[in-house]
C-alpha positions as CSV (number, residue, x, y, z in Angstrom):
1,X,26.3,-24.3,-40.2
2,X,23.0,-23.0,-40.1
3,X,19.9,-23.6,-38.3
4,X,19.4,-26.7,-40.4
5,X,22.6,-28.2,-39.0
6,X,23.9,-28.3,-42.3
7,X,27.9,-27.0,-43.4
8,X,27.2,-24.4,-46.0
9,X,30.3,-22.7,-47.7
10,X,31.1,-19.3,-46.9
11,X,31.5,-16.5,-49.4
12,X,34.9,-14.8,-49.1
13,X,33.0,-11.1,-49.2
14,X,31.0,-12.4,-46.1
15,X,31.4,-10.6,-42.7
16,X,31.0,-11.7,-39.1
17,X,30.4,-9.8,-35.8
18,X,32.8,-11.7,-33.9
19,X,35.6,-13.9,-34.7
20,X,38.4,-15.3,-32.6
21,X,41.5,-16.4,-35.0
22,X,44.8,-17.9,-34.5
23,X,47.7,-19.4,-37.0
24,X,47.6,-23.1,-35.3
25,X,50.8,-24.1,-33.9
26,X,50.3,-27.3,-30.9
27,X,52.7,-27.6,-28.3
28,X,51.0,-30.4,-27.0
29,X,49.6,-33.2,-28.5
30,X,47.9,-36.2,-25.8
31,X,45.5,-39.2,-26.7
32,X,41.9,-38.5,-24.5
33,X,40.7,-40.9,-22.2
34,X,37.5,-42.7,-23.5
35,X,34.5,-42.1,-21.9
36,X,34.9,-38.8,-20.8
37,X,31.5,-36.5,-20.9
38,X,32.0,-32.5,-21.6
39,X,33.1,-31.5,-18.1
40,X,35.4,-34.1,-17.8
41,X,36.9,-33.2,-20.9
42,X,37.3,-29.8,-19.2
43,X,38.9,-30.8,-16.4
44,X,41.0,-33.3,-18.2
45,X,41.8,-30.3,-20.0
46,X,42.2,-28.1,-17.2
47,X,45.4,-30.8,-16.0
48,X,47.2,-29.8,-19.1
49,X,47.4,-26.3,-19.1
50,X,50.6,-24.7,-17.7
51,X,48.6,-21.9,-16.3
52,X,44.7,-21.0,-16.1
53,X,45.8,-17.0,-17.0
54,X,46.7,-17.9,-20.6
55,X,44.8,-18.5,-23.9
56,X,44.8,-21.7,-25.7
57,X,43.3,-22.9,-28.8
58,X,42.6,-26.5,-28.7
59,X,41.8,-29.2,-31.6
60,X,40.1,-32.6,-30.7
61,X,40.1,-35.2,-33.8
62,X,38.3,-38.5,-33.5
63,X,35.4,-40.3,-32.5
64,X,32.6,-39.5,-30.5
65,X,30.0,-41.8,-28.8
66,X,28.0,-39.1,-28.3
67,X,27.9,-35.2,-29.5
68,X,25.2,-32.7,-29.0
69,X,25.4,-29.0,-30.8
70,X,23.3,-26.2,-31.4
71,X,22.9,-23.5,-34.3
72,X,21.0,-20.2,-33.6
73,X,18.9,-19.0,-36.5
74,X,20.2,-16.0,-37.9
75,X,19.2,-13.0,-36.5
76,X,18.1,-9.7,-38.3
77,X,17.8,-5.6,-36.9
78,X,16.8,-5.3,-34.2
79,X,19.1,-7.5,-33.3
80,X,18.2,-9.5,-30.2
81,X,20.1,-10.1,-27.1
82,X,22.0,-13.0,-27.4
83,X,20.4,-15.0,-24.5
84,X,17.0,-14.0,-26.7
85,X,18.5,-15.4,-29.7
86,X,19.7,-18.8,-27.9
87,X,16.3,-19.4,-26.8
88,X,15.1,-20.4,-30.7
89,X,18.0,-22.7,-31.3
90,X,18.2,-26.1,-32.9
91,X,19.7,-29.0,-31.5
92,X,21.7,-31.7,-33.0
93,X,22.7,-35.4,-31.4
94,X,25.1,-37.6,-32.8
95,X,26.0,-41.0,-32.7
96,X,29.5,-42.6,-32.8
97,X,30.4,-39.9,-35.3
98,X,33.7,-38.6,-36.4
99,X,35.3,-35.5,-36.6
100,X,36.9,-32.3,-35.1
101,X,36.2,-30.0,-32.7
102,X,37.9,-26.4,-32.7
103,X,37.5,-24.1,-30.3
104,X,39.5,-21.5,-27.4
105,X,40.0,-21.4,-24.0
106,X,39.9,-18.3,-22.1
107,X,40.9,-16.9,-18.6
108,X,38.3,-15.7,-16.5
109,X,39.9,-12.2,-16.0
110,X,38.7,-11.8,-19.7
111,X,35.3,-12.4,-18.9
112,X,34.4,-8.7,-20.6
113,X,36.3,-9.3,-23.8
114,X,34.9,-13.2,-24.3
115,X,33.0,-15.9,-22.7
116,X,35.5,-17.6,-20.1
117,X,36.4,-20.8,-20.1
118,X,36.1,-23.4,-23.0
119,X,34.0,-22.7,-26.2
120,X,34.3,-25.4,-29.1
121,X,32.4,-25.9,-32.3
122,X,32.1,-29.0,-34.3
123,X,32.2,-30.5,-37.6
124,X,31.8,-34.1,-38.7
125,X,34.7,-36.0,-41.2
126,X,32.4,-35.4,-43.9
127,X,32.3,-31.8,-43.8
128,X,28.5,-32.0,-43.6
129,X,26.8,-31.4,-40.3
130,X,28.4,-29.9,-36.9
131,X,27.8,-26.9,-34.5
132,X,28.3,-25.2,-31.2
133,X,29.6,-28.1,-29.0
134,X,26.9,-28.1,-25.9
135,X,28.1,-31.9,-24.5
136,X,29.5,-34.8,-25.8
137,X,31.2,-38.2,-25.0
138,X,34.9,-39.1,-25.8
139,X,35.5,-42.6,-27.5
140,X,38.5,-42.2,-29.3
141,X,40.2,-38.7,-29.6
142,X,43.5,-37.0,-29.8
143,X,44.0,-33.0,-28.4
144,X,46.1,-30.6,-29.8
145,X,46.8,-27.3,-27.5
146,X,48.4,-24.3,-29.1
147,X,49.4,-21.6,-26.0
148,X,48.1,-18.2,-27.9
149,X,50.5,-15.5,-26.2
150,X,49.7,-12.4,-28.4
151,X,46.2,-11.1,-28.2
152,X,45.0,-8.1,-30.5
153,X,41.8,-6.9,-30.5
154,X,39.6,-5.0,-33.4
155,X,37.2,-3.0,-32.8
156,X,34.6,-1.6,-35.3
157,X,33.6,2.0,-35.9
158,X,30.3,1.6,-37.0
159,X,26.9,3.2,-35.6
160,X,25.9,0.1,-34.2
161,X,28.7,-0.8,-32.1
162,X,29.6,3.0,-31.3
163,X,26.0,3.0,-29.2
164,X,26.2,0.0,-28.1
165,X,25.4,-0.9,-24.1
166,X,28.7,-3.0,-23.2
167,X,28.5,-3.0,-19.5
168,X,30.5,-5.8,-17.7
169,X,27.0,-6.9,-16.5
170,X,26.8,-8.5,-20.3
171,X,29.1,-11.4,-19.1
172,X,26.5,-13.0,-17.1
173,X,24.3,-13.4,-19.7
174,X,27.0,-14.8,-22.1
175,X,27.5,-17.5,-19.7
176,X,23.9,-18.3,-19.6
177,X,23.8,-18.3,-23.2
178,X,26.5,-20.7,-23.3
179,X,25.1,-23.3,-21.2
180,X,21.3,-23.4,-22.7
181,X,20.7,-26.9,-24.0
182,X,23.5,-28.5,-22.8
183,X,23.8,-32.0,-21.0
184,X,23.8,-35.5,-23.2
185,X,21.2,-37.7,-21.8
């Protein structure tokens, strides 16, 4: 989903600097209570987990009375810090929209590897619009949850990665970038 908020097919040869992927085999599926905002949804999901120390893949399908997403413009070398890139983001608000949210929950102790907590992306039912979720209000939806007990990480061997400063202090920067533009009025 590009900066204009539209969905574009991805070429098979395209590369990404980061991806979290899994084969999705949900162990749990439940209807979500209507009216929850994004923070309420996260607290509700917390209550469905067997432990905060595991990774969870999550899929939510249904209707949202309000949903707020973002997309960040394509970056070029020299690449800006994530916090700087998210200062120039496009924000999209949907009302009474149907679609799917997919994402992950990562435990706090993994903050050097991924943003801890929840990270969701949305695509509408028509597959024409969406983005990184900033906020929402559930209308009529169900959630499916898969416990991810196997974690594998592949690191690049290119000069950019090998010479990048990757100190633990970066986790605070990531957390700030995740919250830019949140909250539906």
